[in-house]
VEXPAKE-37542 format. One record per residue (C-alpha): residue in one letter; x, y, z; residue number from 1. Coordinates in steps of 0.2 Angstrom, whole numbers, plus 2048, in hexadecimal, padded with zeros to 3 digits. Layout:
% VEXPAKE-37542
<"A"; <X; Y; Z>; NUM>
...
***
This chain:
% VEXPAKE-37542
<"M"; <7B9; 87C; 7E3>; 1>
<"N"; <7C4; 87D; 7D4>; 2>
<"V"; <7D5; 875; 7D9>; 3>
<"H"; <7DB; 877; 7C7>; 4>
<"A"; <7DB; 88A; 7C9>; 5>
<"W"; <7E7; 889; 7D7>; 6>
<"K"; <7F9; 88E; 7D1>; 7>
<"R"; <802; 892; 7E2>; 8>
<"I"; <7FF; 884; 7EE>; 9>
<"H"; <808; 87F; 7FF>; 10>
<"L"; <809; 86C; 804>; 11>
<"V"; <809; 867; 816>; 12>
<"G"; <812; 857; 818>; 13>
<"I"; <819; 855; 807>; 14>
<"G"; <824; 846; 80B>; 15>
<"G"; <816; 83A; 80B>; 16>
<"I"; <815; 82E; 7FD>; 17>
<"N"; <804; 835; 7F7>; 18>
<"M"; <808; 846; 7FB>; 19>
<"S"; <817; 845; 7F0>; 20>
<"A"; <80D; 83F; 7E1>; 21>
<"V"; <801; 84E; 7E3>; 22>
<"A"; <810; 859; 7E3>; 23>
<"K"; <817; 851; 7D3>; 24>
<"L"; <805; 852; 7CB>; 25>
<"L"; <804; 865; 7D0>; 26>
<"L"; <816; 869; 7C9>; 27>
<"A"; <811; 861; 7B9>; 28>
<"S"; <802; 86C; 7B8>; 29>
<"G"; <80D; 87B; 7B9>; 30>
<"A"; <809; 880; 7CB>; 31>
<"T"; <815; 888; 7D7>; 32>
<"L"; <817; 87E; 7E7>; 33>
<"T"; <81F; 881; 7F8>; 34>
<"S"; <81E; 875; 806>; 35>
<"S"; <823; 86E; 817>; 36>
<"D"; <827; 85D; 820>; 37>
<"L"; <82D; 859; 831>; 38>
<"A"; <83C; 84F; 82B>; 39>
<"A"; <847; 84D; 81B>; 40>
<"S"; <845; 83D; 811>; 41>
<"E"; <84A; 835; 801>; 42>
<"I"; <838; 83C; 7FB>; 43>
<"T"; <83C; 84E; 800>; 44>
<"D"; <84D; 84D; 7F8>; 45>
<"E"; <845; 847; 7E8>; 46>
<"L"; <838; 856; 7E8>; 47>
<"K"; <845; 862; 7ED>; 48>
<"A"; <84F; 85D; 7DD>; 49>
<"K"; <83F; 861; 7D3>; 50>
<"G"; <840; 873; 7DA>; 51>
<"I"; <833; 872; 7E8>; 52>
<"K"; <837; 87D; 7F7>; 53>
<"I"; <835; 872; 806>; 54>
<"A"; <837; 878; 818>; 55>
<"I"; <83D; 86A; 823>; 56>
<"G"; <839; 86B; 836>; 57>
<"P"; <82B; 870; 841>; 58>
<"H"; <81C; 877; 838>; 59>
<"D"; <81B; 88A; 838>; 60>
<"E"; <80E; 896; 830>; 61>
<"R"; <81D; 8A0; 829>; 62>
<"N"; <820; 891; 81D>; 63>
<"V"; <810; 896; 814>; 64>
<"P"; <813; 8A4; 807>; 65>
<"A"; <809; 8B4; 806>; 66>
<"D"; <803; 8B0; 7F4>; 67>
<"C"; <7FE; 89E; 7F8>; 68>
<"Q"; <7EC; 89A; 7F1>; 69>
<"A"; <7E9; 889; 7FA>; 70>
<"I"; <7F0; 87C; 806>; 71>
<"I"; <7F1; 86A; 803>; 72>
<"H"; <7F4; 860; 813>; 73>
<"T"; <7F9; 84E; 817>; 74>
<"S"; <7EB; 845; 822>; 75>
<"A"; <7F9; 843; 82F>; 76>
<"S"; <7F9; 855; 833>; 77>
<"R"; <7EE; 85C; 841>; 78>
<"D"; <7E1; 869; 840>; 79>
<"D"; <7EB; 874; 84B>; 80>
<"N"; <7FA; 873; 83F>; 81>
<"P"; <802; 885; 83E>; 82>
<"E"; <802; 885; 82B>; 83>
<"R"; <7F0; 87F; 82A>; 84>
<"L"; <7EB; 88C; 837>; 85>
<"A"; <7F3; 899; 82C>; 86>
<"A"; <7E8; 893; 81D>; 87>
<"K"; <7D9; 895; 829>; 88>
<"H"; <7DE; 8A6; 82E>; 89>
<"R"; <7E0; 8AC; 81C>; 90>
<"N"; <7D0; 8A3; 816>; 91>
<"L"; <7DA; 898; 80B>; 92>
<"P"; <7D3; 887; 805>; 93>
<"D"; <7DB; 879; 810>; 94>
<"I"; <7D8; 867; 809>; 95>
<"S"; <7E0; 856; 80B>; 96>
<"N"; <7EA; 84E; 7FE>; 97>
<"F"; <7DD; 841; 7FA>; 98>
<"E"; <7CF; 84F; 7FA>; 99>
<"F"; <7D9; 858; 7ED>; 100>
<"L"; <7DB; 848; 7E2>; 101>
<"G"; <7C9; 846; 7E3>; 102>
<"E"; <7C6; 857; 7DC>; 103>
<"W"; <7D4; 857; 7D0>; 104>
<"F"; <7CD; 847; 7C7>; 105>
<"K"; <7BA; 849; 7CA>; 106>
<"D"; <7B8; 84A; 7B7>; 107>
<"K"; <7C3; 83B; 7B3>; 108>
<"N"; <7BF; 829; 7B2>; 109>
<"V"; <7C6; 824; 7C4>; 110>
<"V"; <7CA; 812; 7C7>; 111>
<"L"; <7CD; 810; 7DA>; 112>
<"V"; <7D8; 801; 7E1>; 113>
<"T"; <7D4; 7FD; 7F3>; 114>
<"G"; <7D5; 7F0; 801>; 115>
<"T"; <7DF; 7ED; 810>; 116>
<"H"; <7ED; 7E4; 808>; 117>
<"G"; <7F4; 7E4; 7F6>; 118>
<"K"; <7EE; 7F4; 7EF>; 119>
<"S"; <7FF; 7FC; 7EB>; 120>
<"T"; <804; 7EC; 7E1>; 121>
<"T"; <7F3; 7EB; 7D8>; 122>
<"T"; <7F3; 7FE; 7D4>; 123>
<"A"; <804; 7FC; 7CC>; 124>
<"L"; <7FF; 7EC; 7C3>; 125>
<"L"; <7F0; 7F4; 7BC>; 126>
<"G"; <7F9; 804; 7B7>; 127>
<"S"; <806; 7FA; 7AE>; 128>
<"I"; <7FA; 7EF; 7A5>; 129>
<"C"; <7F0; 7FF; 79F>; 130>
<"T"; <7FF; 807; 79A>; 131>
<"V"; <805; 7F8; 790>; 132>
<"A"; <7F4; 7F7; 788>; 133>
<"G"; <7F5; 809; 782>; 134>
<"L"; <7E7; 810; 78D>; 135>
<"D"; <7F3; 81D; 794>; 136>
<"P"; <7EE; 81F; 7A5>; 137>
<"T"; <7F2; 82B; 7B3>; 138>
<"V"; <7F7; 820; 7C2>; 139>
<"I"; <7FA; 825; 7D4>; 140>
<"I"; <801; 818; 7E0>; 141>
<"G"; <807; 818; 7F2>; 142>
<"S"; <818; 810; 7ED>; 143>
<"K"; <825; 812; 7E0>; 144>
<"V"; <825; 809; 7CF>; 145>
<"A"; <835; 806; 7C6>; 146>
<"G"; <836; 80D; 7B5>; 147>
<"W"; <829; 81B; 7B8>; 148>
<"P"; <833; 82C; 7B8>; 149>
<"D"; <829; 832; 7C6>; 150>
<"S"; <828; 821; 7CF>; 151>
<"N"; <817; 823; 7D8>; 152>
<"L"; <80F; 82D; 7CB>; 153>
<"R"; <80C; 82A; 7B8>; 154>
<"I"; <803; 838; 7AF>; 155>
<"G"; <7FA; 832; 7A0>; 156>
<"K"; <7F0; 83C; 793>; 157>
<"S"; <7DF; 831; 793>; 158>
<"N"; <7D0; 834; 79F>; 159>
<"L"; <7D5; 824; 7A8>; 160>
<"V"; <7DC; 826; 7B9>; 161>
<"I"; <7E1; 818; 7C5>; 162>
<"I"; <7E3; 81C; 7D7>; 163>
<"E"; <7E8; 812; 7E6>; 164>
<"G"; <7DA; 816; 7F2>; 165>
<"D"; <7E0; 816; 804>; 166>
<"E"; <7D4; 812; 812>; 167>
<"Y"; <7DE; 81B; 81F>; 168>
<"A"; <7D4; 82A; 825>; 169>
<"K"; <7C7; 824; 819>; 170>
<"H"; <7D1; 82C; 80B>; 171>
<"F"; <7C8; 823; 7FD>; 172>
<"L"; <7B7; 82B; 800>; 173>
<"S"; <7BE; 83A; 7F8>; 174>
<"F"; <7BB; 831; 7E7>; 175>
<"H"; <7AB; 82C; 7DD>; 176>
<"P"; <7B4; 81F; 7D2>; 177>
<"K"; <7AE; 818; 7C2>; 178>
<"A"; <7B6; 807; 7C6>; 179>
<"L"; <7BC; 7FF; 7D6>; 180>
<"I"; <7C7; 7F1; 7DD>; 181>
<"I"; <7C5; 7EA; 7EE>; 182>
<"N"; <7D3; 7DE; 7F2>; 183>
<"N"; <7CE; 7DA; 804>; 184>
<"I"; <7C7; 7E2; 814>; 185>
<"E"; <7CF; 7DF; 825>; 186>
<"L"; <7D1; 7E9; 835>; 187>
<"D"; <7DF; 7F5; 833>; 188>
<"H"; <7E2; 808; 838>; 189>
<"T"; <7DB; 805; 849>; 190>
<"D"; <7DD; 817; 84E>; 191>
<"V"; <7D1; 81B; 840>; 192>
<"F"; <7C5; 80C; 840>; 193>
<"K"; <7BD; 805; 850>; 194>
<"D"; <7BB; 7F3; 84A>; 195>
<"L"; <7B9; 7E9; 83A>; 196>
<"E"; <7A7; 7EE; 838>; 197>
<"D"; <7AC; 800; 837>; 198>
<"V"; <7B9; 7FC; 82A>; 199>
<"R"; <7AC; 7F2; 81F>; 200>
<"H"; <79F; 801; 821>; 201>
<"T"; <7AB; 80D; 81A>; 202>
<"F"; <7AE; 801; 80B>; 203>
<"E"; <79B; 800; 809>; 204>
<"R"; <79A; 813; 809>; 205>
<"L"; <7A7; 813; 7FB>; 206>
<"L"; <79D; 806; 7F1>; 207>
<"R"; <78D; 811; 7F3>; 208>
<"Q"; <796; 820; 7EC>; 209>
<"T"; <79E; 817; 7DD>; 210>
<"K"; <796; 81E; 7CC>; 211>
<"H"; <787; 815; 7C5>; 212>
<"G"; <78B; 807; 7BA>; 213>
<"A"; <79D; 805; 7C2>; 214>
<"T"; <7A7; 7F6; 7BF>; 215>
<"I"; <7AC; 7EE; 7D0>; 216>
<"V"; <7B9; 7E0; 7D2>; 217>
<"V"; <7B9; 7D9; 7E3>; 218>
<"N"; <7C2; 7CB; 7ED>; 219>
<"G"; <7B5; 7BD; 7ED>; 220>
<"E"; <7BE; 7B4; 7FA>; 221>
<"S"; <7BC; 7C2; 807>; 222>
<"E"; <7AC; 7C0; 811>; 223>
<"E"; <7AE; 7D2; 817>; 224>
<"V"; <7AF; 7D8; 805>; 225>
<"M"; <7A0; 7CE; 800>; 226>
<"K"; <796; 7D5; 80F>; 227>
<"A"; <79A; 7E6; 808>; 228>
<"V"; <795; 7E2; 7F6>; 229>
<"R"; <784; 7DB; 7FD>; 230>
<"T"; <77F; 7EC; 803>; 231>
<"I"; <77F; 7F4; 7F1>; 232>
<"K"; <772; 7F2; 7E3>; 233>
<"M"; <77C; 7E6; 7D8>; 234>
<"H"; <771; 7E9; 7C8>; 235>
<"E"; <778; 7FB; 7C8>; 236>
<"M"; <78A; 7F4; 7C8>; 237>
<"K"; <795; 7E7; 7BF>; 238>
<"V"; <79C; 7DD; 7CD>; 239>
<"I"; <7AA; 7D1; 7C9>; 240>
<"R"; <7B0; 7C5; 7D7>; 241>
<"F"; <7C1; 7BD; 7D6>; 242>
<"G"; <7C9; 7B0; 7DF>; 243>
<"R"; <7CB; 79D; 7E0>; 244>
<"K"; <7BB; 792; 7DC>; 245>
<"E"; <7BB; 789; 7EC>; 246>
<"T"; <7BC; 798; 7F7>; 247>
<"I"; <7B3; 7A6; 7EE>; 248>
<"K"; <7A3; 7AC; 7F6>; 249>
<"L"; <793; 7AF; 7EC>; 250>
<"P"; <788; 7BB; 7E8>; 251>
<"S"; <77F; 7B4; 7D9>; 252>
<"Q"; <77E; 7C4; 7D0>; 253>
<"A"; <790; 7C7; 7CF>; 254>
<"Y"; <79C; 7C2; 7C0>; 255>
<"E"; <7AA; 7B6; 7C4>; 256>
<"A"; <7BD; 7B5; 7C1>; 257>
<"I"; <7C4; 7A5; 7C7>; 258>
<"M"; <7D6; 7A5; 7CB>; 259>
<"N"; <7E3; 796; 7CE>; 260>
<"Y"; <7F5; 798; 7D0>; 261>
<"N"; <805; 78D; 7D2>; 262>
<"R"; <817; 792; 7D5>; 263>
<"G"; <823; 78C; 7C7>; 264>
<"T"; <835; 78F; 7C5>; 265>
<"N"; <838; 7A2; 7C9>; 266>
<"V"; <826; 7A5; 7C3>; 267>
<"T"; <814; 7A5; 7CA>; 268>
<"N"; <807; 79D; 7BD>; 269>
<"I"; <7F6; 7A5; 7BF>; 270>
<"T"; <7E7; 79E; 7B5>; 271>
<"I"; <7D8; 7A9; 7B4>; 272>
<"K"; <7C7; 7A4; 7AD>; 273>
<"Y"; <7BD; 7B3; 7A9>; 274>
<"S"; <7B1; 7B9; 79C>; 275>
<"G"; <7B0; 7A9; 793>; 276>
<"S"; <7C3; 7A6; 791>; 277>
<"E"; <7D1; 79F; 79B>; 278>
<"R"; <7E2; 7A9; 79B>; 279>
<"L"; <7F3; 7A4; 7A3>; 280>
<"L"; <7FD; 7B2; 7AA>; 281>
<"Q"; <80F; 7B0; 7B1>; 282>
<"T"; <817; 7BC; 7BE>; 283>
<"P"; <827; 7BC; 7C7>; 284>
<"L"; <81D; 7C2; 7D6>; 285>
<"I"; <81B; 7B5; 7E4>; 286>
<"G"; <80C; 7AF; 7EF>; 287>
<"G"; <7FA; 7AD; 7EE>; 288>
<"F"; <7F7; 7BE; 7F3>; 289>
<"N"; <800; 7C5; 7E4>; 290>
<"A"; <7F6; 7B8; 7D9>; 291>
<"M"; <7E6; 7C1; 7E0>; 292>
<"N"; <7EE; 7D2; 7DC>; 293>
<"V"; <7F2; 7CD; 7CA>; 294>
<"T"; <7E1; 7C6; 7C7>; 295>
<"A"; <7D8; 7D6; 7CE>; 296>
<"A"; <7E3; 7E1; 7C3>; 297>
<"A"; <7E2; 7D6; 7B3>; 298>
<"V"; <7CE; 7D4; 7B5>; 299>
<"M"; <7CD; 7E7; 7B7>; 300>
<"A"; <7D8; 7EB; 7A9>; 301>
<"K"; <7CE; 7DF; 79E>; 302>
<"E"; <7BE; 7E9; 7A3>; 303>
<"L"; <7C7; 7F9; 79E>; 304>
<"G"; <7CB; 7F3; 78D>; 305>
<"A"; <7DD; 7EB; 78E>; 306>
<"K"; <7DF; 7DD; 782>; 307>
<"D"; <7E5; 7CC; 789>; 308>
<"E"; <7F7; 7CE; 781>; 309>
<"A"; <7FA; 7DE; 78A>; 310>
<"I"; <7F5; 7D7; 79A>; 311>
<"E"; <800; 7C7; 798>; 312>
<"S"; <80F; 7D2; 793>; 313>
<"A"; <80D; 7DF; 7A1>; 314>
<"V"; <80A; 7D1; 7AF>; 315>
<"K"; <819; 7C8; 7A9>; 316>
<"D"; <825; 7D7; 7A9>; 317>
<"F"; <81F; 7DE; 7B9>; 318>
<"K"; <82D; 7DC; 7C6>; 319>
<"G"; <823; 7E4; 7D6>; 320>
<"I"; <825; 7F4; 7DF>; 321>
<"W"; <82F; 7FD; 7EC>; 322>
<"R"; <82F; 7F5; 7FD>; 323>
<"R"; <823; 7E6; 7F7>; 324>
<"M"; <830; 7D8; 7F9>; 325>
<"E"; <83C; 7E3; 7F0>; 326>
<"L"; <84D; 7DB; 7EE>; 327>
<"I"; <85A; 7E8; 7F2>; 328>
<"G"; <86A; 7DE; 7F3>; 329>
<"E"; <874; 7D1; 7FC>; 330>
<"Q"; <87C; 7D0; 80D>; 331>
<"A"; <88A; 7C3; 80D>; 332>
<"G"; <882; 7BA; 7FF>; 333>
<"V"; <870; 7BA; 807>; 334>
<"P"; <863; 7C3; 7FD>; 335>
<"I"; <85B; 7D2; 806>; 336>
<"Y"; <849; 7D7; 803>; 337>
<"S"; <840; 7E7; 809>; 338>
<"D"; <82D; 7E4; 80C>; 339>
<"Y"; <820; 7F1; 812>; 340>
<"G"; <815; 7E4; 81B>; 341>
<"H"; <80F; 7EA; 82C>; 342>
<"H"; <7FE; 7E2; 82E>; 343>
<"P"; <7FE; 7D0; 835>; 344>
<"T"; <7F6; 7C9; 825>; 345>
<"A"; <802; 7D1; 81A>; 346>
<"V"; <811; 7CA; 825>; 347>
<"R"; <809; 7B9; 825>; 348>
<"E"; <805; 7B8; 812>; 349>
<"T"; <817; 7BF; 80D>; 350>
<"L"; <820; 7B2; 818>; 351>
<"S"; <815; 7A4; 811>; 352>
<"A"; <818; 7AA; 7FF>; 353>
<"V"; <82B; 7AA; 802>; 354>
<"K"; <82A; 799; 80B>; 355>
<"Q"; <821; 792; 7FC>; 356>
<"A"; <82D; 79A; 7EF>; 357>
<"F"; <83C; 795; 7F8>; 358>
<"P"; <838; 786; 803>; 359>
<"D"; <84A; 781; 807>; 360>
<"K"; <850; 791; 80D>; 361>
<"R"; <850; 798; 81E>; 362>
<"I"; <846; 7A9; 821>; 363>
<"V"; <84E; 7B6; 82C>; 364>
<"L"; <841; 7C4; 82F>; 365>
<"C"; <844; 7D5; 836>; 366>
<"F"; <834; 7DD; 83B>; 367>
<"Q"; <82F; 7EF; 840>; 368>
<"P"; <81D; 7F1; 847>; 369>
<"H"; <814; 800; 841>; 370>
<"H"; <80B; 80B; 84D>; 371>
<"K"; <808; 807; 85F>; 372>
<"N"; <7F5; 808; 85D>; 373>
<"R"; <7F5; 7FB; 84F>; 374>
<"T"; <801; 7F0; 859>; 375>
<"K"; <7F6; 7F0; 868>; 376>
<"H"; <7E6; 7EC; 85F>; 377>
<"L"; <7ED; 7DE; 854>; 378>
<"F"; <7F9; 7D8; 861>; 379>
<"D"; <7F2; 7C6; 862>; 380>
<"E"; <7F3; 7C4; 84E>; 381>
<"L"; <805; 7CB; 84F>; 382>
<"V"; <80B; 7BE; 85B>; 383>
<"T"; <807; 7B0; 84F>; 384>
<"C"; <80A; 7B8; 83E>; 385>
<"F"; <81D; 7B5; 83E>; 386>
<"D"; <81C; 7A1; 83F>; 387>
<"Q"; <823; 79E; 82E>; 388>
<"A"; <833; 7A8; 831>; 389>
<"D"; <842; 79F; 838>; 390>
<"A"; <84A; 7AE; 841>; 391>
<"L"; <842; 7BE; 847>; 392>
<"V"; <849; 7CF; 84C>; 393>
<"L"; <83C; 7DA; 853>; 394>
<"C"; <83F; 7EC; 852>; 395>
<"E"; <837; 7F9; 85D>; 396>
<"I"; <827; 800; 857>; 397>
<"Y"; <827; 80E; 84A>; 398>
<"D"; <81A; 81A; 851>; 399>
<"V"; <813; 825; 844>; 400>
<"P"; <816; 838; 847>; 401>
<"G"; <806; 841; 84C>; 402>
<"R"; <7FC; 831; 84F>; 403>
<"S"; <803; 82B; 860>; 404>
<"A"; <7F7; 82B; 86F>; 405>
<"S"; <7FB; 82A; 881>; 406>
<"E"; <7F1; 81A; 884>; 407>
<"D"; <7FC; 811; 879>; 408>
<"A"; <80C; 817; 880>; 409>
<"D"; <810; 806; 889>; 410>
<"M"; <80F; 7FB; 87A>; 411>
<"T"; <820; 7F6; 875>; 412>
<"S"; <829; 7E9; 86A>; 413>
<"Q"; <830; 7E1; 879>; 414>
<"K"; <81F; 7DD; 87F>; 415>
<"L"; <81B; 7D5; 86E>; 416>
<"L"; <82B; 7CB; 86F>; 417>
<"E"; <827; 7C4; 880>; 418>
<"A"; <816; 7BF; 87A>; 419>
<"I"; <81D; 7B6; 86A>; 420>
<"K"; <82A; 7AD; 874>; 421>
<"S"; <81E; 7A7; 882>; 422>
<"K"; <812; 7A0; 875>; 423>
<"L"; <81D; 797; 869>; 424>
<"E"; <81C; 786; 871>; 425>
<"A"; <809; 787; 870>; 426>
<"R"; <809; 787; 85D>; 427>
<"I"; <813; 780; 84E>; 428>
<"S"; <820; 78D; 849>; 429>
<"N"; <830; 78D; 840>; 430>
<"L"; <836; 79B; 84D>; 431>
<"D"; <844; 795; 859>; 432>
<"P"; <843; 7A0; 869>; 433>
<"K"; <856; 7A2; 868>; 434>
<"N"; <854; 7AB; 857>; 435>
<"V"; <847; 7B7; 85D>; 436>
<"Q"; <84F; 7C8; 862>; 437>
<"Y"; <84A; 7D9; 867>; 438>
<"A"; <852; 7E9; 85F>; 439>
<"S"; <850; 7FA; 866>; 440>
<"D"; <851; 804; 856>; 441>
<"P"; <852; 801; 843>; 442>
<"A"; <865; 802; 841>; 443>
<"A"; <868; 7F5; 84F>; 444>
<"A"; <85A; 7EA; 848>; 445>
<"I"; <863; 7E9; 837>; 446>
<"K"; <874; 7E5; 83F>; 447>
<"Q"; <86C; 7D7; 84A>; 448>
<"T"; <863; 7D0; 83B>; 449>
<"F"; <873; 7CF; 830>; 450>
<"A"; <87C; 7C7; 83F>; 451>
<"L"; <86F; 7B8; 83E>; 452>
<"L"; <871; 7B5; 82B>; 453>
<"K"; <879; 7A4; 825>; 454>
<"P"; <87C; 79F; 813>; 455>
<"G"; <86D; 79A; 80A>; 456>
<"D"; <861; 7A5; 814>; 457>
<"I"; <855; 7B2; 80E>; 458>
<"C"; <853; 7C2; 817>; 459>
<"I"; <844; 7CE; 818>; 460>
<"I"; <844; 7DF; 820>; 461>
<"M"; <832; 7E2; 823>; 462>
<"G"; <828; 7F2; 829>; 463>
<"A"; <81F; 801; 824>; 464>
<"G"; <82A; 80D; 82E>; 465>
<"D"; <83C; 813; 82D>; 466>
<"I"; <843; 801; 82D>; 467>
<"D"; <845; 802; 81A>; 468>
<"S"; <850; 812; 81C>; 469>
<"A"; <85B; 80A; 829>; 470>
<"L"; <85D; 7FB; 81D>; 471>
<"R"; <862; 805; 80F>; 472>
<"D"; <86E; 80F; 819>; 473>
<"Q"; <877; 7FF; 820>; 474>
<"M"; <878; 7F8; 80F>; 475>
<"K"; <87E; 80A; 807>; 476>
<"I"; <870; 809; 7FB>; 477>
<"K"; <869; 819; 7F2>; 478>
<"K"; <857; 81C; 7F9>; 479>
***
């Protein structure tokens, strides 16, 4: 399948963050594109401004032009999608966005950044370091990076390609990387994976299909990651474990990158001992999870040929990415942050990082759970993950279009709220039951959250659904 020969392509579900990067990549190659999506968004508006024809609304086979050569679809689209059926009836290739990227870059030096948490930030960090180091990479990320003209895509001229590898629908198995980062492995995407073992086995499969002699940078603090690593022939790979000395897991054949960090005034100091030297990196990013992200990116960049000075400079100047503790403005003097966190671990770690960086401030959190199935399977963890917030507004669940199931229909944020309140007395928590509220929709959630704010607070609007759009609408911020 020669995807480089395709010149007239139809994209189904172009409004997704990775699909939009595929569209921009194809535009830059000179392809003519048509597309569709169920709803308009800031992403579809951006792509329309680039000249792409986008049909908004229910999918229809008539959206596929007569001269179309191939279809690229989002994994959220079903096999019976009318536009994909049109491809089938016309004998046209029909592949997912990640299958396309795997084919497009199969002759390049692909570095894949994976893990349940932190992969977007790590990908952006690694891409930024390699750019400063003059390695001129192509980078594809599931977020937006300020300063990149295409925000979620940077097109370089070298053979180096850095891609955020999504585990949802086992997307990352579309690649045979030359280098790999695994930040962590936890149960997520419970509509795809039956349990944690199933998740780990998918990472093990990815490890087995990395290229011979690959460099693999892995979180040595994660038992699940190290279980996966133990399944490969380590003498065929260069495996580098990163983490803190007291918590790093062995195996003996791996190299080590030992990390320690502390929070200074408006900066996080990260000391990394690796490859016979010790370097101090400083970043404005907060929290231990970001110290791990920086370490993974810095170690991989060094392995790719980046000099220490470029690593230090890029890390110091990196301000973060879209919807990852993104400061978007103020409300009555209170800083308002937007964050993409939706897994209990991400929520807990973000709140911990904010509390560490701003110990004297009250944290007001608005949270929108993501997907009823995930909420049901991670219910008990969600009940306890908000304890470091001082006030909580819980928005109704964002259920992902095309991924809902009848057996999950009775799962609601009200049930989660009741469980949180009923179990507060049984554990240590900053939450006051009087400051734990339910909101029926994102617009109401933002209004209720702002009503709770007091001078000196920090406010976080968190979730992977449409809560961010409601926030920007309320604050009249351009999306």
